[in-house]
C-alpha positions as CSV (number, residue, x, y, z in Angstrom):
1,M,5.2,138.0,211.0
2,S,3.4,140.0,213.8
3,A,2.4,143.7,213.4
4,D,4.8,144.6,216.2
5,T,7.7,143.0,214.4
6,L,6.7,144.7,211.2
7,L,6.6,148.1,212.9
8,I,10.0,147.8,214.4
9,A,11.5,146.4,211.2
10,K,10.0,149.3,209.2
11,A,11.3,151.8,211.7
12,L,14.8,150.3,211.6
13,D,14.8,150.4,207.8
14,F,13.5,154.0,207.8
15,A,16.2,155.1,210.3
16,C,19.0,153.4,208.4
17,R,18.0,155.1,205.2
18,K,17.6,158.6,206.8
19,H,20.8,158.4,208.9
20,V,22.9,156.5,206.3
21,H,25.6,159.2,206.0
22,Q,25.6,160.4,209.6
23,R,28.4,159.4,212.0
24,R,28.8,159.7,215.7
25,K,31.2,162.5,217.0
26,G,33.5,160.0,218.8
27,E,37.0,159.0,217.8
28,G,35.6,155.8,216.2
29,K,33.2,157.8,214.0
30,E,30.7,154.9,214.3
31,P,27.7,154.8,212.1
32,Y,24.9,156.8,213.8
33,I,22.5,153.9,213.4
34,N,24.5,152.2,216.1
35,H,23.3,154.8,218.6
36,L,19.7,154.4,217.5
37,A,19.9,150.6,217.8
38,E,21.4,150.9,221.3
39,V,18.7,153.3,222.5
40,A,16.0,150.9,221.0
41,H,17.7,148.0,222.8
42,L,17.7,149.9,226.1
43,V,14.0,150.7,225.7
44,A,13.1,147.2,224.8
45,E,14.9,145.8,227.8
46,A,13.4,148.4,230.2
47,T,9.8,147.6,228.9
48,G,10.4,143.9,228.7
49,G,9.5,144.1,225.0
50,A,6.0,145.1,225.8
51,D,5.9,148.5,224.0
52,P,6.9,148.0,220.3
53,A,5.7,151.6,219.5
54,L,8.2,153.0,222.0
55,V,11.0,150.8,220.5
56,A,10.1,152.1,217.0
57,A,10.2,155.7,218.4
58,A,13.6,155.0,219.9
59,L,14.9,154.0,216.4
60,L,13.4,157.2,215.0
61,H,14.0,159.6,217.8
62,D,16.6,161.8,216.0
63,C,15.2,161.8,212.5
64,I,13.2,165.1,212.9
65,E,16.0,167.1,214.4
66,D,18.9,165.6,212.4
67,Q,17.4,164.5,209.1
68,G,14.6,167.0,208.4
69,V,11.8,164.4,208.6
70,T,8.5,166.0,209.4
71,H,6.0,165.1,212.1
72,A,3.4,164.5,209.4
73,E,5.7,162.0,207.6
74,L,6.1,160.0,210.8
75,V,2.4,160.0,211.4
76,Q,1.8,158.7,207.8
77,E,4.5,156.1,208.1
78,F,4.2,154.9,211.7
79,G,1.0,156.3,213.2
80,A,0.2,159.1,215.6
81,D,1.5,157.3,218.7
82,V,5.1,156.8,217.4
83,A,5.2,160.3,215.9
84,M,4.1,161.9,219.2
85,L,6.7,159.9,221.2
86,V,9.4,161.2,218.8
87,M,8.1,164.8,219.1
88,E,8.2,164.6,222.9
89,V,12.0,164.1,222.7
90,T,12.8,166.3,219.8
91,D,14.8,169.5,220.3
92,D,13.9,172.8,218.5
93,K,17.1,173.3,216.5
94,S,16.1,176.8,215.6
95,T,17.0,177.9,219.2
96,R,20.5,178.5,220.5
97,K,22.3,175.4,221.9
98,E,22.3,176.6,225.6
99,L,18.6,177.3,225.4
100,R,17.9,173.9,223.9
101,K,19.8,172.3,226.7
102,Q,17.9,174.3,229.3
103,A,14.6,173.3,227.6
104,Q,15.5,169.6,228.0
105,V,16.1,170.0,231.7
106,D,12.9,172.0,232.1
107,H,10.7,169.7,230.0
108,A,11.9,166.3,231.2
109,A,9.5,166.2,234.0
110,H,6.6,167.2,231.8
111,I,6.8,164.6,229.0
112,S,4.9,161.3,229.1
113,A,6.2,158.4,231.2
114,R,6.9,156.5,228.0
115,A,8.9,159.4,226.5
116,R,10.8,159.7,229.8
117,I,12.1,156.1,229.3
118,L,13.2,157.0,225.8
119,K,14.9,160.2,227.0
120,I,16.8,158.3,229.7
121,A,17.8,155.6,227.2
122,D,19.2,158.3,224.9
123,K,21.2,159.9,227.6
124,T,22.5,156.5,228.8
125,S,23.7,155.7,225.2
126,N,25.4,159.1,225.0
127,L,27.2,158.6,228.3
128,R,28.5,155.2,227.0
129,A,29.6,156.8,223.8
130,I,31.6,159.5,225.5
131,Q,33.3,156.9,227.7
132,H,34.1,154.3,225.0
133,S,34.6,156.4,221.9
134,P,35.2,159.9,223.2
135,P,34.7,162.9,221.0
136,P,37.7,165.3,220.8
137,W,36.3,167.5,223.6
138,P,38.3,168.9,226.4
139,L,37.7,167.3,229.8
140,A,35.7,170.4,231.0
141,R,33.2,170.0,228.2
142,K,32.8,166.2,228.9
143,R,32.1,167.0,232.5
144,R,29.6,169.6,231.6
145,Y,27.9,167.1,229.3
146,F,27.7,164.5,232.1
147,A,26.3,167.1,234.6
148,W,23.8,168.2,232.0
149,A,22.6,164.7,231.3
150,Q,22.3,164.1,235.0
151,A,20.1,167.2,235.3
152,V,17.9,166.1,232.4
153,V,17.5,162.6,233.8
154,A,16.7,163.9,237.3
155,G,13.4,165.3,235.9
156,A,12.6,162.2,233.9
157,R,13.4,159.4,236.3
158,G,11.1,157.5,238.6
159,H,8.9,155.7,236.0
160,N,11.1,152.7,235.2
161,R,13.6,151.2,237.6
162,M,15.5,149.4,234.9
163,I,16.3,152.4,232.7
164,D,17.0,154.5,235.8
165,A,19.5,151.9,236.9
166,A,21.1,151.7,233.5
167,F,21.7,155.4,233.5
168,D,23.0,155.4,237.1
169,A,25.5,152.6,236.2
170,E,26.9,154.6,233.3
171,Y,27.1,157.8,235.4
172,E,28.9,155.9,238.1
173,K,31.5,154.6,235.6
174,A,32.1,158.1,234.5
175,V,32.6,159.3,238.1
176,I,35.2,156.5,238.6
177,A,36.9,157.5,235.4
178,G,37.0,161.1,236.4
179,L,34.7,162.3,233.7
180,A,31.8,163.2,236.0
181,D,31.6,164.6,239.5
182,R,28.6,164.1,241.7
183,A,29.1,167.5,243.3
184,F,29.2,169.3,239.9
185,V,25.8,170.9,239.1
186,W,24.9,172.0,235.6
187,H,23.4,175.4,234.8
188,M,22.8,177.1,231.5
189,A,25.6,179.7,232.1
190,L,28.1,177.0,231.9
191,E,27.3,176.5,228.2
192,T,28.6,180.0,227.4
193,E,32.0,179.4,229.1
194,G,35.0,178.5,227.0
195,D,36.5,175.0,227.1
196,D,39.8,174.3,228.9
């Protein structure tokens, strides 16, 4: 077995164990690992399988903010490269939600090209989830999410045509379904408004 295969298998096992009790917010309450696997698959496709560390980071990308895993633990288990990629896409959960959302918009253009692929893959997976297993959110909140995801991706795009196209395809499906509006622009003040 190659070192690359071992790295990805180890990351998958680690993610499964850490997220074992976590479920998605959608009506299907899918196991959270399904999201991590989808993000890893999108990353693997976008890179032609040439960046196993990025695929491993995709599997691990929510373990710090959702499961209390530390940066040091990721360095010890997976090395500095994987740990840094995860850190680049990790939110600071100690700040208010609207500030975290604004920070993602602001920082998307300043993370590494590899982390941008991961960020767009994550948003693509989330758009798919909202369309196929929608959470019990009012339509206004779903539209705000799509507009916010578009704002994040606007800063991250331009480094990998395949991942950009995957996001654009999901966004277009949402426009057709009435969940997104090309003319709707996200701004932080929207996050303090009530839902319809």
